[in-house]
Each structure stands twice: as C-alpha cells, then as structure tokens.
PALUMZA-710960 format. One line per 10 residues: number of its first residue (from 1); their letters; for each residue x, y, z of C-alpha. Coordinates in nm, 4 decimals. Each point is the difference from the previous one (the first is absolute). Example, Ala and Ser with C-alpha at 12.3 -4.5 7.8 and 13.67 -1.06 7.14 Angstrom:
2
1	AS	1.2300,-0.4500,0.7800 | 0.1370,0.3440,-0.0660
//
This chain:
567
1	MAKGEKEAKE	8.7703,-11.6870,5.5651 | -0.2801,0.0054,-0.2601 | -0.1017,-0.3518,0.0961 | 0.0092,0.0910,0.3688 | -0.2154,0.3095,-0.0589 | -0.2453,-0.2117,-0.2000 | -0.0267,-0.2483,0.2884 | -0.0520,0.2879,0.2421 | -0.2752,0.1418,-0.2218 | -0.1748,-0.3391,-0.0214
11	CRTREGRMSK	0.0274,-0.0404,0.3776 | -0.1513,0.3468,0.0561 | -0.2843,-0.0850,-0.2403 | -0.0726,-0.3218,0.1903 | 0.0131,0.1864,0.3307 | -0.2326,0.2673,-0.1422 | -0.2646,-0.2609,-0.0772 | 0.0413,-0.1455,0.3486 | -0.0271,0.3464,0.1607 | -0.3234,0.0736,-0.1903
21	KLELMDRTKR	-0.1449,-0.3290,0.1200 | 0.0959,0.0757,0.3600 | -0.1395,0.3546,-0.0272 | -0.3323,-0.1391,-0.1278 | -0.0129,-0.2418,0.2949 | 0.0852,0.2870,0.2360 | -0.2829,0.2151,-0.1362 | -0.2421,-0.2887,0.0364 | 0.0984,-0.0427,0.3651 | -0.0404,0.3720,0.0636
31	RAGRVPTSPG	-0.3529,-0.0053,-0.1369 | -0.0728,-0.2848,0.2392 | 0.1423,0.2038,0.2883 | 0.2841,-0.2434,0.0671 | 0.2966,0.2300,-0.0668 | 0.0533,0.3353,0.1726 | 0.0657,0.2980,-0.2247 | 0.2099,0.2093,0.2374 | 0.3765,-0.0686,0.0153 | 0.0040,-0.0063,0.3778
41	AYTAEALASD	-0.2671,-0.2686,0.0118 | 0.2342,-0.2526,-0.1576 | 0.2176,-0.0371,0.3070 | -0.2160,-0.2386,0.1988 | -0.1096,-0.1947,-0.3071 | 0.3548,-0.0407,-0.1294 | 0.1216,-0.1200,0.3374 | -0.2864,-0.2457,0.0269 | 0.0945,-0.1469,-0.3368 | 0.3743,-0.0087,0.0789
51	EPPSEAPVSS	0.0621,0.2636,-0.2684 | 0.2189,0.2963,0.0951 | -0.2183,0.3111,0.0268 | 0.2354,0.2074,-0.2109 | -0.0270,-0.2556,-0.2803 | -0.3796,-0.0168,-0.0006 | -0.1421,0.1420,-0.3238 | -0.1422,0.3484,0.0319 | -0.1579,0.1352,-0.3155 | -0.3049,0.1801,-0.1239
61	PGQPEVPPIF	-0.1819,-0.0749,-0.3259 | 0.1319,0.2197,-0.2773 | 0.3065,0.1145,0.1965 | 0.3562,-0.1373,-0.0152 | 0.1055,-0.2083,0.2965 | 0.2438,0.1827,0.2277 | 0.2061,-0.2228,0.2324 | -0.0231,0.0973,0.3659 | 0.2996,0.1117,0.2054 | 0.2149,-0.3101,0.0526
71	SIYTSWEKRL	0.1383,0.0864,0.3444 | -0.0609,0.2702,0.2599 | 0.3655,0.0078,0.1013 | 0.2300,0.2827,-0.1050 | 0.3228,-0.0665,-0.1895 | 0.2101,0.0253,0.3151 | -0.2378,-0.2259,0.1934 | 0.0264,-0.2584,-0.2788 | 0.3789,0.0191,0.0093 | 0.0070,-0.0495,0.3756
81	IVLAASLSAF	-0.2446,-0.2922,-0.0175 | 0.2019,-0.1701,-0.2768 | 0.3241,0.0692,0.1879 | -0.1425,-0.1635,0.3138 | -0.1043,-0.3055,-0.2039 | 0.3450,-0.0125,-0.1622 | 0.1787,0.0156,0.3351 | -0.2166,-0.2898,0.1157 | 0.0957,-0.1917,-0.3152 | 0.3651,0.0680,0.0910
91	FSPLTAQIYL	-0.0126,-0.2841,0.2551 | -0.0543,-0.2825,-0.2496 | 0.3234,0.0336,-0.2040 | 0.1904,0.1280,0.3031 | -0.0822,-0.3130,0.1992 | 0.1096,-0.2238,-0.2858 | 0.3441,0.1653,-0.0295 | 0.0880,0.1107,0.3548 | 0.0154,-0.3657,0.1031 | 0.2659,-0.1063,-0.2528
101	PALTVLADDF	0.3201,0.1224,0.1753 | -0.0868,-0.2078,0.3075 | -0.0471,-0.3336,-0.1797 | 0.3460,-0.1321,0.0852 | -0.0310,0.1032,0.3655 | -0.3456,-0.1598,0.0247 | 0.1264,-0.3260,-0.1488 | 0.2766,-0.0119,0.2615 | -0.2312,0.0896,0.2911 | -0.2602,-0.2629,-0.0868
111	GVSDAQINLT	0.2491,-0.2631,-0.1140 | -0.1445,-0.0491,-0.3498 | 0.1486,-0.0044,-0.3484 | 0.0015,0.2914,-0.2458 | -0.2572,-0.1825,-0.2134 | -0.2362,-0.0303,0.2965 | 0.0334,0.3654,0.0964 | -0.0529,0.1017,-0.3660 | -0.3303,-0.1861,0.0185 | -0.1279,0.2813,0.2226
121	VTTYMIFQGI	0.0578,0.2374,-0.2946 | -0.1809,-0.2276,-0.2456 | -0.3050,-0.0476,0.2230 | -0.0121,0.3747,0.0590 | -0.0272,0.0648,-0.3745 | -0.2660,-0.2696,-0.0438 | -0.2204,0.1550,0.2684 | 0.0786,0.3429,-0.1434 | -0.1682,-0.1105,-0.3206 | -0.2944,-0.1928,0.1460
131	TPMFIGGFAD	-0.1205,0.2156,0.2904 | -0.1054,0.3096,-0.2023 | -0.2555,-0.2156,-0.1832 | -0.1929,-0.0262,0.3265 | 0.0468,0.3495,0.1404 | -0.0145,0.1833,-0.3351 | -0.3521,-0.1230,-0.0780 | -0.1014,0.0604,0.3620 | 0.1200,0.3619,-0.0268 | -0.2064,0.0556,-0.3162
141	AAGRRPAYVI	-0.3149,-0.1114,0.1803 | 0.0523,0.0926,0.3663 | 0.2248,0.3050,-0.0289 | 0.3665,0.0987,0.0136 | 0.0227,0.0892,0.3697 | -0.1163,-0.3426,0.1317 | 0.2471,-0.1659,-0.2387 | 0.2850,0.2221,0.1202 | -0.0817,-0.0706,0.3649 | -0.0042,-0.3772,-0.0574
151	CFVVYIAANI	0.3295,0.0114,-0.1913 | 0.1900,0.2061,0.2562 | -0.1346,-0.1826,0.3055 | 0.1161,-0.3317,-0.1489 | 0.3298,0.1539,-0.1115 | 0.0830,0.1578,0.3375 | -0.0878,-0.3190,0.1881 | 0.2164,-0.2052,-0.2394 | 0.3001,0.2296,0.0467 | -0.0278,-0.0274,0.3777
161	GLALCKDYAS	-0.0189,-0.3779,-0.0361 | 0.3090,-0.0054,-0.2244 | 0.1952,0.2141,0.2449 | -0.0809,-0.2513,0.2759 | 0.0191,-0.3293,-0.1955 | 0.2216,-0.2757,0.1425 | 0.0235,-0.2614,-0.2773 | 0.0067,-0.0402,-0.3785 | -0.3560,-0.1354,-0.0296 | -0.1511,0.3053,0.1688
171	LLIVRCLQSA	0.2170,0.2256,-0.2173 | -0.1300,-0.1649,-0.3178 | -0.3674,0.0110,0.1033 | -0.0060,0.3526,0.1409 | 0.1956,0.1274,-0.3012 | -0.2951,-0.1137,-0.2148 | -0.2377,0.1987,0.2239 | 0.2264,0.3011,-0.0337 | -0.0254,-0.0257,-0.3787 | -0.3779,-0.0382,0.0209
181	GSSTTVALCQ	-0.0257,0.3209,0.2010 | 0.2198,0.2220,-0.2152 | -0.0516,-0.1229,-0.3548 | -0.3482,0.1451,-0.0679 | 0.1050,0.3578,0.0769 | 0.1365,0.0423,-0.3554 | -0.3357,-0.1002,-0.1532 | -0.1852,0.2284,0.2411 | 0.2221,0.2926,-0.1005 | -0.0970,-0.0340,-0.3674
191	AVVADIVVSA	-0.3653,-0.0445,0.0958 | 0.0062,0.3265,0.1975 | 0.1347,0.1827,-0.3075 | -0.2867,-0.1416,-0.2068 | -0.2488,0.1173,0.2637 | 0.0887,0.3694,-0.0009 | 0.1944,0.0827,-0.3196 | -0.1452,0.0213,-0.3514 | 0.1734,-0.1685,-0.2942 | 0.1088,0.3335,-0.1483
201	DRGQYIGITA	0.1967,0.0828,0.3153 | 0.1417,-0.3357,0.1128 | 0.3374,0.0469,-0.1653 | 0.1178,0.2616,0.2485 | -0.0702,-0.2387,0.2888 | 0.2347,-0.2641,-0.1405 | 0.2903,0.1684,0.1764 | -0.1748,0.0051,0.3352 | -0.0975,-0.3680,-0.0185 | 0.3261,-0.1228,-0.1504
211	IPIVLAPSLG	0.2733,0.1740,0.1954 | -0.0628,-0.1562,0.3457 | -0.0563,-0.3426,-0.1560 | 0.3201,0.0038,-0.2064 | 0.2066,0.1571,0.2780 | -0.0881,-0.2835,0.2372 | 0.1950,-0.2746,-0.1839 | 0.3020,0.2322,-0.0096 | -0.0155,0.1195,0.3591 | -0.1063,-0.3347,0.1468
221	PVIGGLLAQY	0.3379,-0.1782,-0.0223 | 0.1783,0.3096,0.1351 | -0.2310,0.0334,0.3011 | 0.0003,-0.3750,0.0610 | 0.3773,-0.0191,-0.0161 | 0.0454,0.2860,0.2476 | -0.2550,-0.1422,0.2465 | 0.1367,-0.3540,-0.0212 | 0.3604,0.1167,0.0410 | -0.0442,0.2415,0.2920
231	LGWRWIFWFL	-0.3198,-0.1096,0.1829 | -0.0557,-0.3622,-0.1026 | -0.2387,-0.1583,-0.2494 | -0.3011,0.0090,0.2376 | 0.0044,0.3786,-0.0164 | -0.0872,-0.0226,-0.3702 | -0.3460,-0.1216,0.0994 | -0.0309,0.2357,0.2973 | 0.0766,0.2857,-0.2388 | -0.2708,-0.1168,-0.2418
241	AITASVNLGF	-0.2536,-0.0473,0.2815 | 0.0604,0.3495,0.1404 | -0.0107,0.1812,-0.3346 | -0.3112,-0.1928,-0.1086 | -0.1752,0.0876,0.3281 | 0.0740,0.3695,-0.0540 | -0.1303,-0.0240,-0.3566 | -0.3194,-0.1755,0.1110 | -0.0576,0.2678,0.2622 | 0.0195,0.2769,-0.2590
251	MLLFFPETCR	-0.2283,-0.1975,-0.2349 | -0.2638,-0.0362,0.2719 | 0.0236,0.3674,0.0874 | 0.0044,0.1619,-0.3421 | -0.0373,-0.2399,-0.2960 | -0.3571,0.0224,-0.1396 | -0.1990,-0.2796,-0.1591 | 0.0227,0.0343,-0.3799 | -0.1813,-0.3081,-0.1344 | -0.2641,0.1341,-0.2368
261	RIVGDGSVRA	-0.2499,-0.2691,0.0938 | 0.0088,0.1303,0.3556 | 0.0462,0.3778,-0.0239 | -0.0552,0.0794,-0.3682 | 0.1936,0.3143,-0.0875 | 0.0926,0.0421,0.3678 | -0.3107,0.1954,0.0999 | -0.2145,-0.2943,0.1162 | -0.0244,-0.0341,0.3757 | 0.1001,-0.3597,0.0671
271	HPIYRTFWQM	-0.0211,-0.2307,0.3014 | 0.2245,0.1135,0.2914 | 0.2440,-0.2853,-0.0649 | 0.0993,0.1771,-0.3223 | 0.0574,0.3400,0.1572 | 0.3335,0.1149,0.1381 | 0.0413,0.1019,0.3616 | 0.0395,0.3570,-0.1207 | -0.3302,-0.0222,-0.1905 | -0.1750,-0.1415,0.3066
281	IKDVRARRQS	0.1341,0.2843,0.2170 | -0.1372,0.2471,-0.2543 | -0.3345,-0.1855,0.0060 | -0.0199,0.0317,0.3789 | 0.0745,0.3719,-0.0208 | -0.2598,0.0439,-0.2738 | -0.2660,-0.1795,0.2061 | 0.0744,0.2183,0.3003 | -0.0250,0.3144,-0.2098 | -0.3210,-0.1311,-0.1545
291	KRATAPYNAD	-0.1555,-0.0606,0.3425 | 0.0899,0.3512,0.1127 | -0.1327,0.1502,-0.3233 | -0.3332,-0.1894,0.0140 | -0.0626,0.0516,0.3714 | -0.2219,0.3143,-0.0489 | -0.2181,-0.1763,-0.2541 | -0.3124,-0.1919,0.0793 | -0.0434,-0.3749,-0.0165 | -0.1182,0.0074,-0.3596
301	HSSLHRTTST	0.3169,0.1678,-0.1167 | 0.2127,-0.2432,0.2012 | -0.1857,-0.2974,-0.1449 | 0.0477,0.1345,-0.3502 | 0.3724,0.0465,0.0605 | 0.0379,-0.3542,0.1304 | -0.1870,-0.1415,-0.2974 | 0.2200,0.1878,-0.2447 | 0.3188,-0.1173,0.1734 | -0.1125,-0.3603,-0.0037
311	RSRGPALHLR	-0.0730,0.0037,-0.3710 | 0.3426,0.1420,-0.0825 | 0.1840,-0.2929,0.1518 | 0.1640,-0.2667,-0.2099 | -0.0837,-0.3688,-0.0216 | 0.0199,-0.2459,0.2853 | 0.3138,-0.2057,0.0532 | 0.0255,-0.3023,-0.2293 | 0.3343,-0.1824,0.0139 | 0.0244,-0.2672,-0.2670
321	PPNPLASLSL	0.2301,-0.3014,0.0272 | 0.3056,0.0046,-0.2278 | -0.0437,-0.1611,-0.3409 | 0.3311,-0.1103,-0.1560 | -0.1842,-0.1076,-0.3144 | -0.0547,0.3676,-0.0856 | 0.3703,0.0359,-0.0807 | 0.0337,-0.3424,-0.1609 | -0.2975,0.0648,-0.2282 | 0.1681,0.3155,-0.1306
331	LLEKELSILL	0.2958,-0.2108,-0.1131 | -0.2349,-0.1751,-0.2433 | -0.0935,0.3231,-0.1781 | 0.1846,0.0515,-0.3256 | 0.1448,0.3499,0.0289 | 0.0947,-0.0155,0.3664 | 0.1559,-0.3465,-0.0238 | 0.2306,0.1165,-0.2804 | 0.0908,0.3205,0.1811 | 0.0666,-0.1715,0.3331
341	GYSAIVFAGF	0.1952,-0.2860,-0.1540 | 0.2350,0.2257,-0.1910 | 0.0443,0.2440,0.2888 | 0.0904,-0.2955,0.2222 | 0.2725,-0.1080,-0.2453 | 0.1447,0.3511,-0.0028 | -0.0042,0.0390,0.3765 | 0.1444,-0.3480,0.0507 | 0.3152,0.1333,-0.1644 | 0.0370,0.2337,0.2980
351	YAIATALPSQ	-0.0095,-0.2992,0.2357 | 0.2563,-0.1807,-0.2165 | 0.2467,0.2878,0.0379 | -0.0764,0.0779,0.3665 | 0.0328,-0.3648,0.1080 | 0.3348,-0.0679,-0.1669 | 0.1551,0.3429,0.0642 | 0.1356,-0.0665,0.3533 | 0.1924,-0.3157,-0.0903 | 0.1214,0.1439,-0.3333
361	FSALYGLSDL	0.1250,0.3282,0.1442 | 0.1581,-0.1707,0.2988 | 0.1975,-0.2308,-0.2303 | 0.0881,0.2618,-0.2662 | 0.0716,0.3082,0.2086 | 0.0453,-0.1340,0.3541 | -0.2747,0.2222,0.1439 | -0.1260,-0.0296,0.3570 | -0.3651,-0.0535,0.0878 | -0.0507,0.3707,0.0665
371	QIGLMYLPLA	0.1701,0.0986,-0.3276 | -0.2143,-0.2507,-0.1883 | -0.3099,0.1583,0.1550 | 0.1159,0.3413,-0.1250 | 0.0252,-0.1406,-0.3544 | -0.3803,-0.0083,-0.0162 | -0.0153,0.3798,0.0265 | 0.0662,0.0687,-0.3738 | -0.3061,-0.2120,-0.0744 | -0.2035,0.2140,0.2397
381	GGSIVAAGVA	0.1379,0.3160,-0.1609 | -0.1083,-0.1184,-0.3438 | -0.3426,-0.0854,0.1369 | -0.0399,0.3521,0.1360 | 0.0943,0.1452,-0.3395 | -0.2466,-0.2344,-0.1693 | -0.2765,0.1107,0.2349 | 0.0757,0.3667,-0.0644 | 0.0163,-0.0398,-0.3784 | -0.2579,-0.2708,-0.0741
391	GPLVNWNYRR	-0.2763,0.1636,0.2047 | -0.0168,0.3279,-0.1962 | 0.0456,-0.1914,-0.3272 | -0.2951,-0.2267,0.0825 | -0.2217,0.3027,0.0674 | 0.1254,0.1796,-0.3120 | -0.0696,-0.2990,-0.2239 | -0.3487,-0.0350,0.1482 | -0.0734,0.3642,-0.0835 | 0.1419,-0.0472,-0.3508
401	HAGKLGVPVD	-0.2347,-0.2879,-0.0767 | -0.2916,0.1837,0.1601 | 0.0691,0.3011,-0.2217 | 0.0047,-0.2157,-0.3137 | -0.3372,-0.1546,0.0919 | -0.1578,0.3234,0.1213 | -0.0382,-0.1320,0.3540 | 0.0098,0.2729,0.2675 | 0.2662,-0.0452,0.2682 | -0.1321,0.0739,0.3469
411	RKRQADLRSF	0.2161,-0.0690,0.3055 | -0.3067,-0.0034,0.2240 | -0.2287,-0.2282,-0.2020 | 0.0653,-0.3550,-0.1161 | -0.0278,-0.0277,-0.3779 | -0.1843,-0.2859,-0.1680 | 0.2784,-0.2304,-0.1194 | -0.2235,-0.2413,-0.1896 | 0.0890,0.1571,-0.3363 | 0.3379,0.1370,0.1034
421	PIERARLEVG	0.3261,-0.1786,-0.1004 | 0.1377,-0.0002,0.3549 | 0.2306,-0.2914,-0.0878 | 0.1767,0.2115,-0.2620 | 0.0138,0.3019,0.2277 | 0.1848,-0.2002,0.2647 | 0.2113,-0.2504,-0.1936 | 0.1339,0.2517,-0.2531 | 0.1920,0.1372,0.2979 | 0.0845,-0.3430,0.1409
431	MPLLALSAAV	0.1352,-0.1679,-0.3152 | 0.3153,0.2163,-0.0390 | 0.0763,-0.0634,0.3670 | -0.0473,-0.3717,-0.0663 | 0.2520,0.0129,-0.2853 | 0.2490,0.1660,0.2342 | -0.0581,-0.2752,0.2578 | 0.0700,-0.2767,-0.2529 | 0.3232,0.1639,-0.1169 | 0.1229,0.0593,0.3559
441	MIAWGWAVQA	-0.0862,-0.3572,0.1052 | 0.2179,-0.1455,-0.2761 | 0.2816,0.2478,0.0634 | -0.0085,-0.0782,0.3728 | 0.0700,-0.3685,-0.0558 | 0.3033,0.0550,-0.2209 | 0.1385,0.2794,0.2192 | -0.0114,-0.2222,0.3075 | 0.1478,-0.2956,-0.1866 | 0.2861,0.2186,-0.1280
451	GAHIAVPCVL	0.0671,0.1399,0.3491 | -0.0375,0.3600,-0.1200 | 0.0924,0.2937,0.2194 | -0.2468,0.0449,0.2864 | -0.1221,0.3280,-0.1517 | -0.1453,-0.1918,-0.2961 | -0.2519,-0.2093,0.1998 | -0.0873,0.3121,0.2031 | -0.0962,0.1844,-0.3187 | -0.1891,-0.3043,-0.1290
461	LFLLGVGMIG	-0.1927,-0.0303,0.3269 | -0.1007,0.3659,-0.0292 | -0.1215,-0.0504,-0.3589 | -0.1807,-0.3180,0.1031 | -0.1859,0.1984,0.2663 | -0.1050,0.2542,-0.2631 | -0.1150,-0.2593,-0.2540 | -0.1414,-0.2893,0.1985 | -0.1635,0.1933,0.2821 | -0.1302,0.2578,-0.2485
471	FNNTSSVLIV	-0.1660,-0.2694,-0.2110 | -0.1487,-0.1756,0.3018 | -0.1385,0.3299,0.1299 | -0.1799,0.0704,-0.3280 | -0.1379,-0.3549,-0.0173 | -0.1246,0.0288,0.3597 | -0.1850,0.3212,-0.0861 | -0.1552,-0.1728,-0.3019 | -0.1226,-0.2896,0.2148 | -0.1797,0.2451,0.2298
481	DIYPEKAGAA	-0.1427,0.1855,-0.3029 | -0.1465,-0.3215,-0.1395 | -0.1474,-0.1221,0.3309 | -0.0693,0.3058,0.2190 | -0.2897,-0.1704,0.1784 | 0.2130,-0.3082,0.0744 | 0.3331,0.1725,0.0573 | 0.0855,-0.1983,0.3131 | -0.0667,-0.3373,-0.1632 | 0.1764,0.0999,-0.3242
491	VAANNLTRCL	0.3169,0.1210,0.1735 | -0.0090,-0.3130,0.2188 | -0.0029,-0.2126,-0.3164 | 0.2937,0.2052,-0.1271 | 0.1836,-0.0610,0.3276 | -0.0680,-0.3748,-0.0229 | 0.1515,-0.0371,-0.3463 | 0.3006,0.2166,0.0847 | 0.0843,-0.1774,0.3237 | -0.0410,-0.3535,-0.1320
501	LGAAFSAFIV	0.2017,0.0643,-0.3147 | 0.2522,0.2035,0.2007 | 0.0434,-0.2929,0.2393 | 0.0667,-0.2297,-0.2957 | 0.2592,0.2363,-0.1520 | 0.1653,0.0438,0.3397 | 0.0322,-0.3760,0.0371 | 0.1360,-0.0657,-0.3511 | 0.2307,0.2954,-0.0661 | 0.3001,-0.1172,0.2064
511	PMIDGIGAGW	0.0002,-0.3538,-0.1500 | -0.0343,0.1586,-0.3462 | 0.2996,0.2261,0.0636 | 0.2032,-0.2955,0.1268 | -0.0990,-0.2064,-0.3039 | 0.0174,0.2377,-0.2980 | 0.1525,0.3186,0.1423 | -0.1515,0.3326,0.0953 | 0.0165,0.1342,-0.3558 | -0.2259,-0.2634,-0.1549
521	AYTIIGGLYI	-0.2216,-0.0276,0.3096 | -0.1009,0.3661,-0.0101 | -0.0085,-0.0003,-0.3810 | -0.2705,-0.2657,0.0209 | -0.2015,0.2185,0.2388 | 0.0429,0.3048,-0.2243 | -0.0975,-0.2177,-0.2952 | -0.3255,-0.0903,0.1759 | -0.0788,0.3715,0.0211 | 0.0463,0.0324,-0.3761
531	VFSPLMWAVM	-0.1690,-0.3244,-0.1073 | -0.3197,0.0677,0.1948 | -0.0137,0.3756,-0.0671 | -0.2490,-0.0439,-0.2913 | -0.2566,-0.0834,0.2693 | 0.0151,0.3647,0.1113 | -0.0561,0.1177,-0.3567 | -0.3037,-0.2283,-0.0133 | -0.1339,0.1598,0.3193 | 0.0511,0.3458,-0.1507
541	RKGMGWRAEL	-0.1847,-0.0911,-0.3208 | -0.2786,-0.2230,0.1306 | -0.0387,0.0941,0.3652 | -0.2936,0.2364,-0.0529 | -0.1897,-0.2667,-0.1944 | 0.0715,-0.2584,0.2688 | -0.1392,0.2349,0.2635 | -0.3167,0.0452,-0.2055 | -0.0424,-0.3773,-0.0301 | 0.0456,-0.0363,0.3759
551	REKEERRQEK	-0.2627,0.2675,0.0716 | -0.2498,-0.1641,-0.2339 | 0.0609,-0.3327,0.1705 | -0.0495,0.1579,0.3426 | -0.3206,0.1739,-0.1114 | -0.1409,-0.3291,-0.1304 | 0.0875,-0.1634,0.3306 | -0.1682,0.2751,0.1982 | -0.3050,-0.0094,-0.2255 | -0.0269,-0.3751,0.0451
561	KRFEKET	0.0373,0.0412,0.3759 | -0.2788,0.2607,0.0101 | -0.2244,-0.2204,-0.2136 | 0.0532,-0.2989,0.2294 | -0.0715,0.2184,0.3025 | -0.3250,0.1329,-0.1474 | -0.1219,-0.3456,-0.0998
//
C-alpha cells in the first residue's frame, strides 16, 4: 500500500506540473482574446474542437476549478435511458442462443450435416466480434442514434431474410448479416452509460446493463425451443424481426442522443437527425407558441428573437465514415490490452460451459431440449445477484478511495481521474469474484465427470453467475472509466477479444473433454484464470502511471500536430 500511495503521490506531482503549464497557456490565450471566460461560451468552441462541452476547462485565475454538471438528466431519466440501451443490447446474446434448439431441424430441412449447420454458429460469432469495430467508432464520432438505426435496420431485414430463406447458402450469408446488425448494441449500451453517468455513480447502473444481457442467453434456448416445437423454426426469426421493430420504434420516439461530441451534457440543440420524434413535436409546439407570443412585437423584436434562436442551435450534421482502426489501435495500448486479454480469457470460460452443457446434460441426466434450456436459469439468477451486489460495492469502494485522497464525491459532476487510482477502486471488488470463478470452474469439471446429482451443477452455475459475471461487469466499468471519450471503440475492442477467444474455446472444449475428461479440461481453464491473475495486480499497481504516460504521449502528438499546422 505504501508503495502504491508513493506512486500515486508522484503521479499527482507530475500532473500538477502539467496542470500549471496548461493553466499558463490558458491565461496567455485569454490575454490574446482567444478563449472565452464565461462557462456558457465554451459550448460552441468545445463542439468545434470535438471536445465535449461539459469536459471543457472552466476556471478563473486564483480560483479552484469546479467541474460543470456532467448531465442534465435526472436520476430516473438516466435509469430509463440506460434501461432502453440495455433492452436493445438484449438482442445480441438472445439471437446467438435462441437459434440453437433449431439446429437439428435446420440441418434436416436443408439436407446438410451437423458440422455444416454448426458453421452458421461459428460465422455468427466471428461477425459478432468484428462488426462493432466499425460501428463502435462510428457511434463515437457520428452519434448513438444513427448507429442504433443502422444496426436495427440491418438486423430486422436479416431476420426477415432468414425467415424466408430457401437454401443453406442463403442461411449462412444472411446469418452473418444478422450478427452484424445485432452485435454492436452491447458496445453502444456501455457507451451510453459513459455519456450520462459519472464514474462515482456507475456502479449502481451495472444491474440495469447486466440483467437483460445475462438473461438473454438463459431465455434464448427456452424461447427458441418453444417456437421451433410449436410454430416451426421460421417463427424464431419472425419473432426477432417483430420484437426488434417494436424496439426500434420506441427508440425513434423516445431515446435521446447522448454522445457528448454531439449534445454535450444533453443541453446542446443538435441537428434534427439526432432528436427524437417526441422532441421534434415539442419543438413544433414551442415554435407555434413563440410565433403567437411575438406577434404583437415589431419587426425589430422579431428579428432579435430569430437571431437568438439561430445562435442557440447545435452544429451542422457531420457523419463520419466508420474507422475500425480506432478499436484496433486501442488493443496496442498497454493497460487496455492487458485488461481486455484477461477479461476475454475469463469470459471464454462461460462459452466453454455453455457450449458443452447441452450434450453433457443430455447424456448424464437424459434431459429434453426444453429442460436443458431451463438449466441456464441458475446462471441468470447468479448474474442478477452479482449485479445487485457488485454495483453498490463498486460505488462504495470508489467513495472509500476518494475519502482517503480527499477527493469530493459528486454524483452530478465528473471527477478528474488523472490522479485517482480508479483501477484499484474497481478491481478490488472484481478480484474476489474472480477467485470464486476459478474455484467454481474447477469444481464444475469434476462434478460433471463424476456424474454428481443434478442439484450440484445447478448450484455451481448459480455461483458461476455471481463470480464470472460480477468480475466482467466490474472490468467493463473500468474500461469505460479509462476511455470515456472513446467508450464505443473501447467496448468494441472488448467485444472483439471476447468473441474471438470465446469462439476458440467453444470449438476446442468438446474435443478436450473427449480426450482428457471434463475434470481436467475445466481445471485447465480455471488454471488459466489463476496463472494470468498477476496481470490484474499489475494493472492495479501501475495503471495510473500507464495512463499518465499515455496522456503525455497524446499531448506530444497534439503539440506536434499543431506545430505542423502552424508551419
């Protein structure tokens, strides 16, 4: 602890020198008339420079800097916005799992082998990892609403195509499009949280973002099995198309744009494409009331009113093409690459259990497809408990560290995390959950190999939901804390590593069980958790210093860019 506090003190000293240098440059610009002194004047300038208005520095010489209000939304509005984003993210894992009970029927209908029909699952996971790299970066630059519209239009069209497909080739191709449409919604959900919730308050939103996402893999096989058995496999895709259309309709009507580059803290009046139908109806009513109110005034007053309204509008529409390199470049950064790599190993264990569970439980306990689908529910129950427990613990640990450092905790203003050990605040909660995950993973393998009573794997699945999902939730919050301005690209990079490694574990776990037995197969996976766990301790100890190095590197790059532009 003493060494960690010494590193934190050195980091704060280095940041203090940097802050003094920036303040001197800021004062120089003010004397030259290049920087406005009023807080409200920063909005247009921050938007023009692609910097969120609420993150633009506002300070006066001789006075401490007070962060502006982070978001104009109330607590209940934030919860509803995050819930809407989470329900949209529900479609990605649901689509992956709802399809599984119909694999045998599809193979028979199209006259292909089980290996060929399983290829549609593999390609789905590959596209699930790759597509967010394109849309995630696009959402960071062009906004969340355009990204959501693109995703759901592609997804709905793909589901209609799958419901009408006539041969195996069309099934394989359109299944890839379906994955491309749904997969980015998880990254967008985390990006929305970063847009409107401060770091001190993000823990309580873990439950809202996690529950729909972890329920989907449990409910998917049940829903898919019922639809395939009573209505036919095509109704799986009709069901997805109808529910996605309803969701898109509600998003268009009520879901506001949250990207801070576009709307800042939510108060900036953006281009009409970013406004909901409800907001546009309110705008029409406001204009009508304004016309009636200004009718008695003379032309000068009307002209003044029009001028004021025009100046209050947000920036023009600028849609940038997607840049997949934004996510790939983040994988080369030290702290994030370690965090994403280890989180991918942990989450791949979930795929290893979920993939082999149907065949294992069918052979051991003689369960039907519907009963096997119900066996995923203990995992969902554990995930719900993890969300309810880990969220408050994450917030409590943040406040504990803030109290030790004398940092005020404000749920309405984003704190400066440059000298704050955010890695410790998050991972001190996540590491005990990780230890639970490793123990349960090893116990699962030997319980299955021994053919234990069915209650034993049910309990282990519940504990796995608590440990594994709890750890992954805390690591996801940390990723957003480290890269709030690139949340979409960062979560997309996280999705890429998870899906690719999960696909590999899914492919190898059954041959491993056949070769060395379930006990040793899952012991190896649990051993990977333990062997690579020192990487998380390294992130806790050195993460703040790595962030400082990255900022210095970015500042040098920006300074070089400005110098080249001036010359």
